[in-house]
C-alpha positions as CSV (number, residue, x, y, z in Angstrom):
1,M,130.9,150.4,35.8
2,K,128.2,148.2,33.6
3,S,129.3,145.6,30.7
4,Y,128.8,142.1,30.3
5,T,131.0,139.5,31.7
6,E,131.5,135.8,29.9
7,I,130.5,133.2,32.3
8,K,131.8,130.0,31.5
9,T,129.7,126.6,32.1
10,L,130.4,124.4,35.0
11,H,131.8,121.6,32.3
12,G,133.9,124.6,30.7
13,D,132.6,123.6,26.9
14,D,130.4,126.8,26.5
15,E,129.4,130.0,27.8
16,F,127.1,132.6,28.3
17,L,127.1,136.4,29.3
18,A,126.0,138.0,32.6
19,Y,125.4,141.9,33.4
20,T,127.5,143.1,35.4
21,S,127.7,146.7,37.6
22,Q,130.3,147.1,39.5
23,P,130.3,149.7,42.4
24,V,133.0,152.7,42.2
25,S,135.0,151.4,45.0
26,E,136.3,147.6,45.9
27,P,133.0,145.6,46.6
28,K,131.9,144.5,49.9
29,A,130.8,141.1,48.6
30,A,128.8,140.5,45.3
31,I,125.4,139.4,44.7
32,I,123.6,137.5,41.7
33,V,120.4,138.5,40.2
34,I,118.2,136.2,39.1
35,Q,116.0,137.0,36.0
36,E,111.9,136.8,35.8
37,I,110.9,134.7,33.0
38,F,111.5,137.5,31.2
39,G,115.1,137.7,30.9
40,V,117.9,140.1,31.9
41,N,115.5,142.8,30.8
42,E,115.8,146.8,31.8
43,G,114.3,146.2,35.1
44,I,116.7,143.2,36.4
45,R,119.5,145.4,35.1
46,L,118.2,148.4,36.9
47,K,118.3,145.8,40.1
48,C,121.8,145.5,39.2
49,D,123.0,149.0,39.4
50,Q,120.8,149.6,42.4
51,W,123.2,147.1,44.3
52,A,126.2,148.4,42.7
53,E,125.2,151.9,43.7
54,K,125.1,150.2,47.5
55,G,128.6,149.0,47.3
56,Y,128.4,145.5,45.7
57,L,129.3,143.8,42.7
58,A,125.9,143.0,41.1
59,V,125.7,139.9,38.3
60,A,122.4,138.9,36.6
61,P,123.5,135.5,34.2
62,D,121.2,135.3,31.1
63,L,119.4,131.8,32.2
64,F,117.5,131.4,28.9
65,W,120.7,131.5,26.8
66,R,120.3,127.9,26.1
67,I,117.0,128.8,24.4
68,R,117.9,131.9,22.8
69,P,120.5,134.4,24.0
70,G,119.8,137.8,24.9
71,I,116.0,137.8,25.6
72,E,114.3,140.8,26.9
73,L,110.8,141.2,27.6
74,D,108.1,143.7,28.7
75,P,105.9,142.4,31.3
76,D,103.4,144.8,30.8
77,N,103.1,143.9,27.4
78,P,100.4,141.0,26.8
79,E,102.4,139.5,23.8
80,D,105.5,139.4,25.6
81,L,103.7,138.3,28.7
82,Q,102.5,135.2,26.6
83,E,105.9,134.5,25.2
84,A,107.5,134.5,28.5
85,F,105.1,131.8,29.8
86,K,106.0,129.5,26.6
87,L,109.9,130.3,27.8
88,F,109.0,129.4,31.1
89,G,107.8,126.0,29.7
90,Q,111.1,125.3,27.7
91,F,113.0,126.0,30.6
92,D,115.7,123.6,31.9
93,Q,115.9,124.8,36.0
94,D,118.3,121.9,36.3
95,A,120.6,123.6,33.9
96,G,119.6,126.8,35.0
97,I,121.1,126.0,38.4
98,S,124.3,124.5,36.9
99,D,124.8,127.9,35.2
100,I,123.7,130.1,38.5
101,E,126.6,127.6,40.4
102,A,129.1,128.5,37.6
103,T,128.2,132.3,37.8
104,I,128.9,132.1,41.5
105,R,132.0,130.1,40.8
106,D,133.5,133.2,37.9
107,T,131.6,135.9,40.6
108,R,133.4,134.6,43.7
109,A,136.8,135.1,41.8
110,M,136.2,138.4,40.6
111,I,136.1,139.2,44.5
112,Q,139.1,137.1,45.7
113,G,137.2,134.4,47.3
114,G,134.6,136.8,49.3
115,K,130.7,136.4,50.1
116,I,128.1,136.0,47.5
117,G,124.1,136.4,47.9
118,A,121.7,135.5,45.2
119,V,118.2,137.5,45.1
120,G,115.7,136.3,42.4
121,Y,112.3,137.1,41.4
122,C,108.9,135.4,40.3
123,L,111.1,132.5,38.2
124,G,114.3,133.6,40.1
125,G,112.3,133.4,43.2
126,R,112.3,129.7,43.0
127,L,115.3,129.1,41.6
128,A,116.9,131.5,44.5
129,Y,115.2,129.0,46.9
130,M,116.9,126.1,45.0
131,T,120.2,127.5,44.9
132,A,120.1,127.9,48.4
133,A,119.5,124.3,48.6
134,R,121.5,123.4,46.1
135,T,125.0,125.4,46.0
136,D,127.4,127.2,48.5
137,I,125.9,130.5,48.2
138,N,126.1,132.4,51.6
139,A,122.5,134.2,51.3
140,S,119.7,134.3,49.1
141,V,116.5,135.8,49.0
142,G,113.4,135.0,46.9
143,Y,110.6,137.7,45.8
144,Y,107.4,135.8,45.2
145,G,108.9,132.5,44.3
146,V,106.6,130.1,42.5
147,G,106.1,126.6,42.9
148,I,108.2,126.4,46.0
149,D,105.7,125.0,48.1
150,G,106.6,121.7,45.8
151,L,110.4,121.9,46.7
152,I,109.8,121.8,50.4
153,G,111.8,118.2,50.4
154,E,115.1,119.9,49.3
155,S,115.0,122.3,52.6
156,H,117.1,119.8,54.7
157,A,120.0,121.0,52.1
158,I,119.7,124.7,52.8
159,A,122.9,125.3,55.3
160,H,122.9,129.3,54.4
161,P,120.2,132.2,55.4
162,L,117.2,132.2,53.1
163,L,114.9,135.1,53.1
164,L,111.4,134.6,51.1
165,H,109.2,137.5,50.3
166,I,105.0,136.0,49.9
167,A,102.7,138.5,47.9
168,G,99.7,137.4,49.7
169,D,97.3,137.9,46.3
170,D,99.6,136.0,44.5
171,G,97.8,134.8,41.5
172,F,100.8,132.4,41.0
173,V,101.0,131.2,44.2
174,P,97.5,130.9,45.7
175,A,96.5,130.9,49.6
176,E,97.0,127.1,50.0
177,M,100.8,127.3,48.4
178,Q,101.2,129.9,50.4
179,A,99.9,127.9,53.9
180,K,102.4,124.5,52.6
181,M,105.5,126.9,52.1
182,H,104.6,128.1,55.9
183,E,104.0,124.9,57.3
184,G,107.0,123.4,55.7
185,L,109.5,126.1,56.2
186,D,108.5,128.4,59.7
187,G,110.3,126.0,61.9
188,H,113.5,126.0,59.8
189,P,116.3,127.5,61.2
190,K,117.7,129.0,58.3
191,V,114.4,130.3,56.7
192,T,112.5,133.2,57.3
193,L,109.4,133.7,55.4
194,L,107.7,137.3,55.7
195,D,103.8,138.5,54.0
196,Y,103.1,141.2,52.2
197,P,99.0,141.4,52.3
198,G,97.0,142.6,49.9
199,V,99.7,142.3,47.2
200,D,100.2,140.2,43.9
201,H,102.9,139.0,42.1
202,G,105.4,141.0,40.9
203,F,104.7,143.8,43.5
204,A,108.7,145.3,43.8
205,T,109.6,145.0,40.1
206,T,111.6,147.7,39.8
207,M,108.9,149.6,36.9
208,G,105.8,149.3,35.3
209,N,102.1,148.5,35.9
210,R,102.8,145.7,38.7
211,R,104.8,147.8,41.2
212,V,103.3,148.6,44.5
213,E,105.5,151.0,46.0
214,D,104.7,150.8,50.0
215,A,105.2,147.2,49.8
216,A,108.2,147.3,47.2
217,N,110.1,149.7,49.3
218,L,109.3,147.5,52.7
219,A,111.0,144.1,50.9
220,D,113.8,146.1,49.5
221,S,114.8,147.6,53.0
222,R,114.4,144.1,54.6
223,T,116.8,142.7,51.8
224,E,119.1,145.6,52.1
225,A,119.4,144.4,55.8
226,F,119.1,140.8,55.3
227,F,122.2,141.0,52.8
228,A,124.5,143.5,55.1
229,E,123.8,141.1,57.8
230,H,124.7,137.7,55.9
231,L,127.4,139.2,53.7
232,A,129.3,141.5,56.0
């Protein structure tokens, strides 16, 4: 079942919507799907639906609601891409983590205190890392997260498993940033970094020009196995 859920902010003074996809039977766990800079668009909703088909309750909070609720952009449209970059500049990441924490709280109530994972893409990949460091999420996955090399100092707070997929030819995360990620995180007992040589940012998108089928399928199969292990 597909619907939208109202999530109360941590302070209870406002609310925002989260796209929610329910499995046909009792969910085995829940997964929070964290948007790219394009909002909770068709691609993110499809990600949720795919997780629901695998037996998880999937929830994608609208993290841009403080700027403008209901933003949906097409990454293959140049005008939408420019708007997305502007939104990224306006986005308050600390408030975004607060909204993710509120989503964790409300989602956990929906599954009677069961385990919750998070998976994010691009901006969401960065937020997945921050979620691992700043919340009690049970497991997190980030795809081509931007600027994680500048967040290595938070890695000491990561207490639960975190998997990071790195696009080898990422135009937004160049080789020197990738090297800093490996240098700072390869020895962390809870963090795994996986490299995908020759692919660019956005390779695992559900649809559109950025998708690289083989790399996307490999990364997604690894994510599925990761959650099967850590959310059981």
